[in-house]
Steps between C-alpha positions, in 0.01 A plus 500: 500500500453166347193427283272231640534167312186422297477140376446458124187282492511385145851347544402342836186353349692368197753325727225345710315376181814349366570335831151348498546363144847351590364351823228324313747355254698360800205380689272292285272440795484784734152404640633215716609582852802326650656441164871591437707539204885485492720636216845346494760740370798291591614282782551797725208715413121452476179700541187390676150625437243386765132577464386628836141588429261483212160654467275589207658842419834478666785256569786566742844337436838497662803519286840420657856436390655184640877497475749271661774653719313831519378644831123531511505880530670516152232280342224731367128403556185676399125463566311582187122547440357409155181696424330284234220749423742794437775269367776662703751361761612702795777447746352502856818442691872468416765378734245489784410869446132517465247768420736686263389856443463637147751780597733582783649833610872473467707468713289278733581288806483171302691641205230406250543643155251763398356255256563179700169332401557556127856372530398171667241450224778562243720237689215255479482556130866416461464194717197373296677558172809321632290194610324489153839499321639228720175295537581156626196455727409251761154493654483412864170444678531556869 
C-alpha cells in the first residue's frame, strides 16, 4: 500500500515567492493590460510574456515559448497569476491544462504526476531564471 503524497508547503511557497520576485524583475510594468514583453534568446528562440489582466492585488500573465520550426504542441505556455499582496506567483494552467490540483492519485487517467502543480511551478522558476540570464528584452504594446 502506497502512502498518500503530502505536498511540502514550505518548499512550494518558497518556489512561488521566488517566481514572483523573478517575474517582477522581468516585468517592470505589470499593471498595464495588453502589454507584451519578448525576450530574444537567439534567432530561433524567444519567450513572450503578455499581461492578460491587472487588478489591485493580482495580475494574470501568459508566458509562452516561440520557436521557429517547432510544432505548436511542443512550445510550452503557461498562465500565471501574480498575487501582489502575498508576493507569490502561481501557475494557473500549463499546456492548456487548467485547474491543476495540489495532488493527484497515481496512476490517473491523464497521467499527471503526484506533485504536478509543484513541478509546473518549478518549471516556471527555471524559465524565469533563464530569461533573466538571457535578458534582451523588447516591449510590445498591443
